C-alpha positions in Angstrom: 52.5 115.9 125.3 53.3 112.8 128.2 54.5 110.2 126.6 55.3 106.3 127.6 57.4 104.3 125.9 57.7 100.7 126.5 61.8 98.8 126.4 65.0 99.5 128.2 67.4 99.1 124.8 68.7 100.7 122.5 65.8 100.9 120.5 64.0 102.9 122.8 66.8 104.7 123.3 66.7 105.5 120.3 63.0 106.2 120.1 62.8 108.4 122.9 65.6 110.5 121.1 63.4 111.2 118.3 60.0 111.4 119.5 61.5 114.3 122.7 62.5 116.5 119.0 58.7 116.7 118.6 57.4 120.3 119.6 54.5 118.5 121.1 56.3 116.7 123.4 56.7 118.1 126.6 58.2 114.6 128.8 59.3 111.0 127.5 58.8 108.6 130.6 60.7 105.1 128.8 60.0 101.9 130.9 62.5 100.7 132.2 64.9 102.9 130.7 68.1 101.7 130.5 71.6 104.1 131.7 70.9 106.1 129.4 67.8 106.9 128.9 67.9 107.7 132.9 70.3 110.6 132.4 69.5 114.1 133.4 67.5 115.2 130.6 65.0 117.9 130.2 62.4 115.5 128.4 63.6 111.9 128.7 63.6 110.0 132.5 62.6 106.9 133.4 59.5 105.7 134.9 60.0 106.0 139.0 60.5 101.9 140.8 58.3 100.7 143.1 55.6 100.8 141.0 54.6 97.8 139.3 50.7 99.2 137.9 52.2 100.1 134.8 48.1 100.2 133.3 47.0 102.7 136.9 50.5 104.7 137.0 49.7 106.1 133.3 46.1 106.5 134.1 47.7 108.7 137.4 50.8 109.6 135.1 47.8 111.5 132.7 49.6 109.6 130.3 48.8 111.6 126.4 50.2 108.5 124.3 52.2 105.0 124.1 54.4 104.0 122.9 55.7 99.7 122.5 59.5 99.3 121.9 59.8 94.7 122.1 57.8 92.4 120.5 57.7 90.4 123.7 55.3 93.2 125.0 53.3 93.0 121.4 53.1 89.4 121.6 51.3 89.0 125.0 48.9 92.3 124.4 49.0 94.8 125.9 48.1 97.1 122.6 45.0 95.2 123.8 45.0 96.0 127.3 45.4 99.0 126.6 42.4 100.1 124.1 40.3 98.6 126.4 40.6 100.8 128.8 40.2 103.7 126.2 43.5 104.5 126.2 46.3 105.8 122.8 48.9 103.3 122.2 50.7 102.7 119.3 51.4 99.4 118.1 50.0 96.1 116.7 47.4 94.0 118.4 47.6 90.9 119.8 46.5 88.8 116.7 49.1 91.1 114.1 52.2 90.2 116.1 51.6 86.9 115.5 53.5 88.2 112.3 56.3 87.7 113.9 55.6 86.3 117.9 54.4 82.6 115.5 57.1 82.5 112.6 55.0 79.2 112.1 51.3 81.3 111.5 54.3 84.2 109.7 54.9 81.6 107.4 51.5 79.4 106.9 50.2 83.7 106.1 52.8 84.1 103.3 51.5 80.9 101.7 48.3 81.4 101.8 48.3 85.0 100.6 51.7 83.9 97.5 54.0 86.2 99.4 57.2 85.4 98.2 59.3 83.1 100.9 61.2 80.3 100.9 59.6 76.7 101.6 58.9 75.4 104.9 58.0 72.4 108.0 56.9 73.2 110.8 56.9 70.4 113.8 56.2 70.3 117.3 57.0 66.9 117.6 60.4 66.0 117.1 60.5 62.8 115.9 58.3 64.0 112.9 60.6 66.8 112.6 63.7 64.3 113.2 62.2 62.2 110.3 61.1 64.4 107.9 65.3 65.9 108.4 66.9 62.6 108.0 64.9 62.3 104.8 65.6 66.2 103.8 69.4 66.3 102.9 69.4 69.9 101.2 71.2 72.7 103.2 68.1 74.2 105.8 67.8 76.5 108.0 66.0 75.9 111.7 64.0 78.3 114.2 62.7 78.3 117.3 58.8 79.2 116.0 58.4 82.1 119.2 59.9 84.1 120.2 63.8 83.7 121.3 65.4 87.3 121.8 66.5 87.6 117.7 68.9 83.9 118.6 66.2 81.3 117.3 67.0 81.0 114.1 70.2 78.3 113.7 72.1 77.7 109.9 73.8 74.6 110.4 76.5 73.4 108.5 76.1 69.9 107.4 73.3 67.3 107.8 74.7 65.7 111.0 74.6 69.3 112.6 71.3 70.0 111.1 69.9 67.0 113.1 72.3 68.5 116.2 70.6 72.0 116.1 66.9 69.9 116.3 68.2 68.4 119.6 69.1 71.3 121.2 65.9 73.3 120.4 63.5 70.6 120.6 64.7 68.1 123.7 67.2 70.6 125.1 65.2 73.3 125.7 67.6 75.9 124.0 65.4 78.5 123.7 62.8 77.5 126.3 58.8 77.2 125.6 60.0 79.8 121.9 61.3 75.6 120.7 57.4 74.4 121.5 57.2 74.3 117.7 60.1 74.7 114.9 60.1 75.6 111.6 62.4 73.7 109.1 62.8 75.8 106.4 64.7 76.3 102.8 68.0 77.4 102.9 68.0 80.6 100.5 71.1 82.5 98.8 71.2 86.0 98.2 72.1 89.8 99.9 70.1 90.7 103.6 68.2 93.7 103.3 65.4 94.8 106.3 62.7 96.6 105.1 60.3 98.7 107.4 57.3 100.7 107.3 54.4 102.4 109.0 51.7 101.6 109.1 48.1 102.4 110.1 46.6 98.9 109.7 45.2 100.5 105.6 48.4 102.0 103.8 51.5 101.0 104.0 54.5 103.7 104.0 58.3 102.2 104.0 61.4 103.6 106.2 65.2 103.7 104.4 66.1 100.3 103.9 69.4 98.9 106.2 71.3 95.8 105.9 71.7 94.7 109.5 74.9 92.3 110.8 73.2 89.1 112.6 77.6 86.9 113.2 78.5 88.3 116.2 82.4 88.0 114.8 83.4 89.5 111.6 82.8 88.3 107.8 79.3 86.8 109.3 81.1 84.1 111.8 80.6 82.9 114.8 77.1 82.2 116.3 73.6 85.1 115.5 73.1 87.8 117.3 70.5 90.7 118.5 72.4 92.7 116.0 76.2 93.8 116.1 75.6 96.7 113.8 74.0 98.3 110.9 73.2 100.6 108.1 71.0 102.4 106.0 70.4 103.0 102.9 71.5 100.2 101.5 72.1 101.1 98.3 71.4 97.2 97.8 68.1 98.2 97.0 67.6 101.1 95.0 64.4 103.0 94.4 62.8 100.1 92.4 62.7 97.5 94.0 61.6 99.7 97.9 59.1 99.9 94.9 58.5 95.9 94.4 58.9 94.9 97.9 56.2 98.0 98.9 53.8 95.9 96.3 54.6 92.5 96.7 55.2 92.7 100.3 54.1 94.7 102.4 50.8 95.6 101.2 49.5 92.9 100.2 51.4 91.9 104.2 48.6 94.5 105.1 45.7 93.7 103.7 45.7 90.0 104.2 46.2 91.1 107.9 43.1 93.3 108.1 41.4 91.1 105.8 41.3 88.6 109.0 39.8 91.0 111.6 43.7 91.3 112.1 45.1 95.1 111.1 48.1 95.4 112.6 49.2 99.2 113.4 52.9 100.1 113.7 56.4 99.8 112.4 56.0 96.7 110.4 59.4 95.0 109.7 60.1 92.8 107.0 63.5 91.3 106.9 64.3 89.4 103.1 66.3 87.4 101.4 67.8 89.3 97.6 67.7 86.3 95.9 68.4 84.7 92.3 64.7 84.6 92.2 63.6 87.9 93.3 62.6 89.1 97.0 61.5 86.3 99.5 60.8 87.1 102.6 63.0 85.4 105.8 60.3 86.6 108.4 58.6 89.0 110.0 59.1 91.0 113.0 55.9 93.4 114.3 58.2 96.7 115.6 61.1 98.6 114.5 64.5 97.1 114.7 67.5 96.4 117.3 69.5 97.9 115.3 67.8 99.4 112.5 66.0 102.1 114.4 69.6 103.2 115.0 70.5 104.2 112.3 66.9 104.8 110.3 65.7 107.4 113.3 68.4 109.8 112.7 67.3 110.0 109.0 63.7 111.2 109.2 63.0 115.0 108.9 59.5 114.8 109.8 58.1 114.0 113.5 57.7 111.1 115.1 54.8 112.4 117.1 53.1 113.3 114.1 53.8 110.6 112.2 52.1 107.8 114.6 49.6 110.2 115.1 48.7 109.7 111.4 48.8 105.9 111.8 46.2 105.7 115.0 43.9 107.8 113.1 43.9 106.1 109.8 45.1 108.6 108.4 48.7 108.0 107.1 47.7 108.5 103.3 47.9 112.3 103.8 51.4 111.8 105.5 54.6 113.8 103.8 57.1 111.7 105.4 60.6 113.7 104.8 64.4 111.6 105.2 67.8 112.6 105.2 70.0 113.0 101.6 72.2 111.4 104.7 73.7 108.5 105.2 73.8 106.4 108.9 75.7 103.1 110.6 75.4 102.3 113.4 78.5 100.3 115.8 77.1 97.6 118.9 80.1 97.6 121.1 79.2 94.1 123.0 79.8 92.7 126.7 82.7 89.8 126.3 81.0 86.1 125.6 77.9 87.8 124.5 75.6 86.0 122.9 76.9 83.4 124.9 77.3 83.6 128.5 78.9 87.8 129.4 79.3 89.4 132.5 78.5 92.9 134.0 78.9 95.8 136.2 82.0 97.3 134.0 82.2 100.6 133.9 82.4 102.5 130.8 84.7 105.4 130.0 84.5 108.3 127.1 80.9 108.0 126.8 80.7 111.6 127.2 84.0 112.6 124.2 82.4 110.2 121.1 79.3 111.9 121.9 81.0 115.3 121.2 82.3 114.1 118.1 80.0 116.1 115.0 77.6 113.8 113.6 77.7 111.1 116.0 75.8 109.8 119.2 75.7 107.0 121.6 72.2 105.2 122.0 72.1 102.7 125.2 71.2 99.7 125.4 72.7 97.5 128.2 74.1 99.8 130.5 72.9 101.4 134.7 73.7 104.0 136.5 75.3 103.2 139.7 74.0 105.0 143.0 77.2 106.9 142.8 76.1 108.2 139.6 78.3 106.1 137.7 78.0 104.3 134.2 78.6 100.9 134.4 77.6 97.4 131.4 74.4 96.2 132.4 73.1 92.8 129.0 75.2 91.7 126.4 74.6 94.4 124.0 75.9 97.7 125.7 76.5 100.6 123.2 75.5 101.2 119.9 77.5 104.0 118.4 76.1 106.2 115.2 77.8 108.3 112.9 76.0 109.8 110.3 77.0 111.9 107.1 76.9 112.6 103.3 77.9 108.7 102.8 78.1 105.9 103.5 81.3 106.3 104.5 81.7 109.7 106.3 78.7 107.7 108.9 81.2 104.9 109.3 84.1 107.2 109.9 82.4 108.9 112.4 80.3 106.2 114.1 84.2 104.1 114.4 86.0 107.1 115.7 83.3 107.5 118.3 83.7 103.4 119.3 87.4 104.0 119.8 86.7 106.3 122.9 83.9 104.6 124.6 86.2 101.1 126.7 84.9 99.4 129.2 86.9 95.6 129.8 86.2 92.6 127.4 84.2 94.5 125.2 84.1 93.0 122.2 82.6 94.6 118.5 83.2 94.6 114.3 85.3 96.0 112.3 83.0 95.2 109.1 79.8 97.1 109.0 78.5 98.2 105.9 82.0 97.0 104.6 79.5 94.9 102.3 78.4 98.6 100.6 81.8 99.2 100.0 82.6 97.1 97.9 
């Protein structure tokens, strides 16, 4: 099989790495890819530049299967477009992807089906939102309803800060069109966990629970990011709790989308808060998480291509999914200034030494190869260094050993990934 993988981040490098392990696969072509997927590899390469019509290229290149990484392409309807042209593609339709692309839709959907989540109010008018906030003194979360690259969720630390945030999003247009509609949500409390699941539109099969680290600095300080690291499985989510989440959240979501004529085929991601009253959905994503993919995929023992085909053929109920009895942890190395303004073009060194370590994988994200073959930074989140081991302590030790060998100007990373699971 020749597989086209859409995307350019660390998630896509991890997906390409896992897809290439399948004996069914001869080539994984990544579009546009990054410096990691551009490196010489017997099965992985980037799509040649200069060809703008992706659909036409897929036909001429003899692609057997397309896998979509990022949410933006799904929200724009790439799956609908490919399927209309008779092409096999893994990911939800544009209608099903609304579970992520419109937080307002997702909240209304959950309330309608009694899927446990926090209270909320949605607004498209600033004055109405302002009046609501002036009379609502409890701590809140303010979210842009549209896609904002993981940064559209703000937790104001005071009532005045909440009003300032509202203006920042709706008047100053901090997140562009993503902030045309905003949600003001109840501030839930408790530890967070990410539960991803394969779905064929009818059956749902959860993956090992992971825990992401969204804030940029140690001890969950600073602004939200796309994710600074993760580990799996998260011990805070026991097998019994995972079963409860599957039965009360994941399966009802899949059933509800199918019932409204938008069956969800792909990877459903539930970002959850484990409150005293039970698990509550913070948000849904319509694809693999980043950096969750970088810790979940190394634990997958089964052939990912086979699982994708089961999803596309609505036969997931018959699939056997095997997971390694191990732990994985990943630490993201970010450019100086991220998640704010940051510089690119910094030379990266030490990568080969890190990759030579036992049970260490370096997934590249914001990187590119120069014409001289030099690897440089090209984004905010640059690399995800993943370690695996018999337990979380071993996995973290290996990940941080790899981190210590990689250098580039201005790099920064969290030093407390996984600490919550060890205390």
